[in-house]
C-alpha positions in Angstrom: 111.2 107.6 128.6 115.3 106.8 128.1 117.3 109.5 126.9 119.4 107.0 124.9 116.0 106.4 122.4 114.6 110.0 122.8 117.7 112.6 123.1 117.4 113.4 119.6 113.8 114.3 119.5 114.2 116.3 122.7 116.9 118.9 121.2 117.1 118.5 117.2 116.2 121.4 115.4 112.3 121.4 114.3 112.4 122.0 110.6 115.1 118.6 110.2 113.1 116.4 113.0 109.9 116.9 111.4 111.5 116.2 107.9 113.6 113.4 109.3 110.7 111.8 110.4 108.0 112.5 107.5 110.1 111.8 104.6 110.5 108.0 105.1 107.4 107.2 105.5 105.9 109.2 102.4 106.3 106.4 99.4 104.2 103.9 101.8 102.0 106.6 102.0 101.9 107.4 98.7 101.0 104.2 97.3 98.1 104.1 100.2 96.5 107.0 99.4 96.9 106.4 95.6 95.5 102.8 94.9 91.6 104.6 95.2 92.6 106.5 92.4 94.1 104.1 90.3 91.0 102.2 91.0 89.0 104.6 90.0 90.3 104.8 87.2 90.0 101.5 86.4 86.4 101.4 87.3 85.9 104.4 85.1 86.6 102.4 81.9 82.8 100.7 82.3 81.3 104.2 82.5 79.4 106.5 84.7 77.1 103.4 86.2 80.2 101.6 87.6 81.4 104.9 88.7 78.3 105.5 90.7 78.2 102.3 91.8 82.1 102.2 93.4 81.0 105.7 94.8 77.9 104.3 97.0 80.6 101.7 98.0 82.9 104.3 99.4 81.0 104.9 102.8 81.5 101.1 103.4 84.9 100.2 102.4 85.9 103.1 104.0 84.3 101.8 107.5 86.8 98.6 106.6 89.8 100.6 106.9 88.5 103.1 109.7 87.9 99.5 111.9 90.9 98.6 110.9 93.0 101.2 112.1 91.4 101.7 114.9 92.4 98.1 115.8 95.9 98.7 115.0 95.9 102.1 117.0 94.2 100.2 120.1 96.9 97.3 119.7 99.6 99.7 119.1 99.0 101.6 122.6 98.2 97.8 124.7 101.8 96.9 123.2 103.6 100.0 124.3 102.3 99.9 127.5 103.3 95.9 127.8 106.4 97.0 127.1 107.0 99.9 129.5 105.2 98.2 132.3 105.2 94.1 131.9 107.7 92.6 129.3 107.5 88.9 129.7 103.5 89.5 128.8 104.5 91.2 125.5 104.5 87.7 123.1 101.3 86.6 124.9 99.7 90.5 125.2 100.7 90.2 121.1 98.4 86.8 120.4 96.0 88.1 122.5 95.5 91.6 120.7 95.6 89.1 117.2 93.1 86.9 118.4 90.8 89.0 120.0 90.4 91.6 117.2 89.7 89.1 114.7 87.0 88.0 116.7 85.6 91.3 116.6 86.3 91.8 112.7 84.8 88.6 112.0 81.4 89.7 114.0 81.5 92.9 112.3 81.7 91.2 108.6 79.2 88.9 109.6 76.8 91.9 110.7 77.5 94.3 108.0 76.9 91.4 105.2 73.7 90.4 106.3 72.9 94.4 106.7 74.7 95.5 103.6 71.1 95.8 101.3 69.5 98.1 104.1 72.8 99.6 104.2 72.5 100.8 100.9 68.9 102.1 101.4 70.1 104.4 104.4 72.5 105.4 101.8 70.2 106.6 99.3 70.7 103.9 96.4 67.4 103.9 95.8 66.5 107.7 95.3 69.4 107.6 92.5 67.3 105.4 90.7 64.5 107.6 90.5 64.3 109.1 86.9 64.6 113.0 87.4 61.9 113.7 85.2 59.3 111.7 83.2 60.9 113.0 79.6 64.1 110.6 80.9 64.5 107.1 81.6 64.8 105.4 84.9 68.4 105.9 86.1 70.6 102.8 86.7 70.2 100.7 89.4 72.8 100.5 90.8 72.3 98.2 94.3 72.9 94.8 92.8 76.5 96.0 91.8 77.4 97.7 95.2 75.5 94.9 97.1 77.8 92.1 95.4 80.9 94.5 95.8 80.6 95.5 99.2 79.6 92.1 100.5 83.0 90.4 99.1 85.2 93.0 100.5 83.3 92.0 104.0 84.5 89.3 104.0 88.1 89.7 103.4 87.8 92.7 106.0 89.6 90.4 108.8 92.4 90.1 106.3 92.4 93.7 106.3 92.3 94.2 109.9 95.3 91.9 110.4 97.6 93.6 108.1 97.3 96.8 109.8 97.4 95.1 113.2 100.8 93.6 112.6 102.1 96.6 111.0 101.3 98.6 114.0 102.7 96.3 116.5 106.4 96.6 114.2 105.6 100.0 114.4 104.9 100.4 118.1 108.0 98.3 118.8 110.2 100.1 116.8 110.5 97.8 113.5 109.9 101.3 111.5 111.6 99.3 108.9 109.7 96.0 108.4 106.3 97.8 108.9 107.1 100.2 105.9 108.3 97.6 103.8 104.8 95.2 104.2 103.0 98.6 103.7 104.3 98.6 100.2 104.8 95.6 99.0 101.0 95.3 99.4 100.5 98.2 97.8 102.8 97.7 94.9 100.9 94.0 94.4 97.5 95.3 94.8 99.0 97.8 91.8 100.5 95.3 89.9 96.9 93.3 89.7 95.5 96.7 89.2 97.6 97.4 85.9 96.9 94.0 84.6 93.1 94.7 85.1 93.8 98.0 83.2 95.7 96.9 80.3 93.5 94.0 79.9 96.4 91.4 80.4 93.9 89.3 81.9 89.9 88.9 81.5 88.3 91.3 83.7 86.2 89.0 85.7 89.0 86.9 87.2 86.3 83.9 88.6 83.9 82.0 87.2 80.8 83.0 87.9 81.6 86.7 88.3 79.2 87.4 85.3 79.6 89.9 82.6 77.3 92.5 84.6 78.9 93.7 87.0 82.8 94.7 86.2 82.9 95.7 90.4 83.3 91.9 91.2 86.8 91.6 89.2 88.1 95.1 91.5 86.8 92.9 95.2 88.9 89.9 93.5 91.7 92.0 93.6 91.1 93.2 96.9 90.5 90.0 98.4 93.7 88.1 96.3 95.9 90.9 97.8 95.1 91.2 101.5 94.8 87.6 102.2 97.8 86.8 100.6 99.4 89.6 102.6 98.0 89.0 105.7 99.6 85.9 105.8 102.9 87.1 104.6 102.3 89.7 108.1 101.7 87.2 110.1 104.3 84.9 109.5 106.7 87.6 109.8 105.3 88.6 113.5 105.6 85.3 114.6 109.1 84.6 113.2 110.2 88.2 114.3 108.8 87.3 118.1 109.0 83.8 118.1 105.2 83.2 118.8 104.1 79.4 120.5 101.4 77.5 121.4 102.5 78.4 125.0 102.3 82.1 124.4 98.2 81.6 123.4 97.7 79.5 126.7 99.4 82.3 128.9 96.8 84.9 127.8 94.8 86.6 130.1 91.8 86.9 128.2 89.8 89.0 131.1 92.5 91.6 131.5 93.2 91.8 127.6 89.4 91.9 127.1 89.5 95.4 129.1 92.7 96.5 128.4 91.5 96.6 124.7 88.4 97.5 124.9 88.8 100.4 127.0 91.5 101.9 124.4 89.8 100.8 121.8 86.2 102.6 121.8 88.0 106.0 121.7 90.0 105.2 118.9 87.3 103.6 117.0 84.9 106.5 117.7 87.4 109.2 116.0 88.4 106.6 113.0 84.2 106.1 112.4 84.2 109.7 112.3 84.8 109.8 108.2 82.9 107.2 107.8 79.9 108.6 108.4 80.2 111.6 107.3 81.1 110.4 104.3 78.1 108.3 103.9 76.1 111.1 105.2 77.4 113.0 102.0 76.4 110.4 99.7 72.6 110.4 100.8 72.6 113.9 100.4 73.9 113.5 97.2 71.8 110.7 95.8 69.2 112.6 95.6 70.8 114.6 92.8 71.3 111.6 90.4 74.0 108.9 90.0 76.3 110.8 88.0 76.6 113.3 90.6 77.3 110.4 92.9 79.7 109.1 90.8 81.5 112.3 90.8 81.6 112.2 94.7 83.3 108.9 94.4 85.9 110.5 92.2 86.3 113.6 94.1 87.1 112.3 97.5 89.2 110.1 96.0 91.7 112.8 94.8 91.4 114.2 98.0 92.7 111.7 99.5 95.8 111.7 97.5 96.1 115.6 97.9 96.1 115.0 101.7 99.2 112.8 101.4 101.7 114.8 103.2 98.8 115.7 106.2 98.1 111.9 106.2 102.6 111.2 106.9 102.2 113.9 109.9 99.6 112.2 111.3 102.2 109.2 111.5 105.3 111.0 111.8 104.3 113.5 114.5 102.4 111.9 117.2 105.6 110.5 117.9 107.9 113.6 118.4 104.6 115.5 120.4 104.4 112.7 122.8 108.5 113.0 123.4 108.5 116.7 124.0 105.4 117.1 126.1 105.8 114.3 128.5 109.3 115.7 128.6 108.2 119.2 129.5 109.1 121.0 126.8 106.4 123.2 125.8 107.5 125.4 123.9 109.4 122.9 121.5 105.9 121.5 121.7 104.3 124.5 120.1 107.2 125.6 117.6 106.3 121.6 116.5 102.5 122.7 116.3 103.6 126.0 114.4 105.9 124.8 111.8 103.6 121.7 111.2 100.8 124.1 110.0 102.8 126.7 108.2 104.1 123.3 106.0 100.9 121.9 105.7 99.5 125.4 104.5 102.2 126.0 101.8 102.5 122.5 100.3 98.6 122.5 100.3 98.4 125.7 98.6 101.0 123.9 96.3 98.7 121.1 95.6 95.8 123.4 95.1 97.5 124.9 92.5 98.0 122.4 90.4 94.9 120.2 91.0 93.1 124.0 89.5 96.2 124.2 86.7 95.3 120.6 85.4 91.5 119.7 85.8 90.6 119.3 82.7 93.6 116.8 82.2 92.8 115.4 85.4 88.7 115.2 84.7 89.3 113.7 81.1 91.6 111.0 82.7 89.1 109.6 85.3 86.0 109.8 82.9 84.6 109.9 79.9 80.9 111.1 80.7 80.8 115.0 80.2 78.2 115.7 83.1 81.0 114.0 85.4 83.7 115.7 83.8 81.8 119.1 84.5 81.4 118.1 88.4 84.5 117.1 89.0 86.1 120.4 87.3 83.8 122.1 89.3 85.1 120.8 92.4 88.7 121.3 91.6 87.8 125.0 91.0 86.1 125.4 94.4 87.5 122.9 96.7 91.1 122.1 96.6 92.4 125.2 98.5 90.0 124.5 101.5 92.0 121.0 101.9 94.2 123.1 104.4 91.5 122.8 106.7 91.1 119.4 106.7 94.7 119.2 106.7 94.6 121.3 110.1 91.9 118.8 111.1 93.7 115.5 110.7 97.2 116.4 112.0 95.4 118.5 115.2 93.3 115.6 116.3 96.2 113.5 116.2 98.6 116.0 118.5 95.7 115.7 121.1 96.1 111.7 121.0 99.8 112.3 121.7 99.5 114.1 124.6 97.0 112.0 125.9 93.6 114.0 125.5 91.4 112.1 123.2 88.5 113.8 124.5 89.4 116.8 122.7 90.7 115.2 119.8 87.0 113.4 119.3 85.1 116.7 120.1 87.4 118.6 117.3 86.8 115.5 114.8 82.8 115.6 115.7 82.5 119.7 115.2 84.2 119.9 112.3 83.3 116.6 110.4 79.6 116.3 111.5 78.3 119.7 112.9 79.8 122.0 110.6 80.8 119.8 106.9 77.4 118.0 107.0 74.9 121.7 107.2 76.7 123.6 104.9 77.0 121.1 102.6 73.1 120.1 103.1 72.4 123.7 102.6 74.6 124.2 100.1 72.7 121.5 97.7 69.6 122.7 98.7 70.4 126.1 97.2 72.0 125.1 94.2 73.0 121.3 93.2 76.4 119.8 93.4 77.5 123.3 92.9 76.3 124.5 95.9 77.4 121.6 97.9 80.7 122.3 96.6 80.6 125.7 97.8 79.7 124.3 101.3 82.2 121.7 101.9 84.9 124.4 100.9 83.4 127.1 103.3 83.2 124.1 106.1 87.3 123.2 105.4 87.8 127.0 105.6 86.6 127.6 108.8 88.3 124.3 110.1 91.1 125.8 109.9 90.4 128.3 112.4 89.1 125.8 114.5 91.8 123.7 115.0 94.5 126.5 115.5 92.0 127.8 118.2 91.4 124.4 119.8 95.4 123.6 119.7 96.7 126.7 121.0 94.0 127.3 123.8 95.1 123.1 125.0 98.8 124.3 125.1 98.5 127.6 126.4 96.6 126.3 129.4 97.6 122.8 130.2 100.4 121.1 130.9 101.5 117.1 131.1 100.5 116.8 134.9 97.2 117.5 133.9 96.8 113.9 132.2 99.2 112.0 134.5 97.5 108.8 134.2 98.4 109.2 130.1 101.9 109.6 130.7 104.3 107.3 128.9 105.3 105.4 132.2 101.8 104.7 132.9 99.8 104.1 129.6 102.9 102.8 127.5 102.7 105.8 125.3 106.5 105.6 124.9 107.8 106.3 121.7 110.0 103.7 119.8 110.9 101.7 122.6 112.6 99.0 121.2 116.2 99.5 121.5 117.1 98.6 117.8 115.6 101.9 116.6 117.9 104.7 115.9 116.6 108.5 114.9 117.1 109.2 111.3 120.3 110.4 109.8 121.0 113.3 107.9 
């Protein structure tokens, strides 16, 4: 690593360093995590059935994002490796990454499109349609709504993946501002379209043949329009920036590219898949409790995403700082970065939890008109937000492990917390006390995550040195932070 590029990362004050790297990312990330909540507000205008249908689609749409982000991480790592080892192959490798990942996503999109009805059955959508008793009418059949919505989202999967990939390439080469502007513009376009729908400035159903019985189709079309537009803008921006030509396509070593991308991508895909798998299994547990309970869950996971804004920003900003100091052998600074970050996370999540608890009535009323759904949201905001500290610590710890070259430890931590701890406690809680018990189980699991994440991180730093992961050093695998010469340290 060149001193002129990373000197400030190795010597600046810890707090100043964290703030300087994190604060510029917050606007774009805020738009990313807040759009889902805005989408929920839009859908809530059509009642509890629409909210429940949107909730059942969450594991599928989260899978879309997970695969797109995994592809972005894979491309990011490979491009960094190319810059540090073979700059002449940069343009052909960029093209190879885009084409290869797009081909994989297209294949997945076809598979998921065909298997959508079967996947929905696995998620328990049929359980949500079973009457609670002989004295009640049948619960709504949600499958047709979710099936149509999910399939349209699958058709736009490649556009989502291209946006994330291009963004990852820009960031890996140091063009942080271009990457941030693309993300911000993308989210602003979605919010503008959503606002148009929300205020009925255009008809709720944008395309002929959508039908008046599925309001989710308008939202799906919103995603498709915005994603396709910004995928085109992103690819054009990338081609112009790096002057990609047909000769670069001809120079692609396809066998080598495939091996490199698959070796990096499998680990990234496993880690990213933990969240949709966890959400999907929780949806299955809740499905037996009723469609209104699924609607509650669909809303609260979007509240949680917004509440974890700072941890999400840290997962984008900290890895570069951790990697720079770790591979430079500055273990004390790594420990200080981790400790300071955890303290900031705990303090900010305490403030967030207090705000959510205090505003629970206003929040529930603004997100649903259904009294039962409002009660469920308020129950969640009473018991769970304080435990977001655990989720935040796990997210940041996993990103730090990846930065230090130990992806297996990150994967083990994620699997233990999101699958082996969270799901059993949530299931036990639901069996004992329904949705209320499930929220208590989630809260207990999250509190356990605080200690597990801290123990994993401290034990790792105390017992390992960068030399233990020599194969993952920046000089060998390309995990060099901001290799592009035009990158400057944040000022102030």
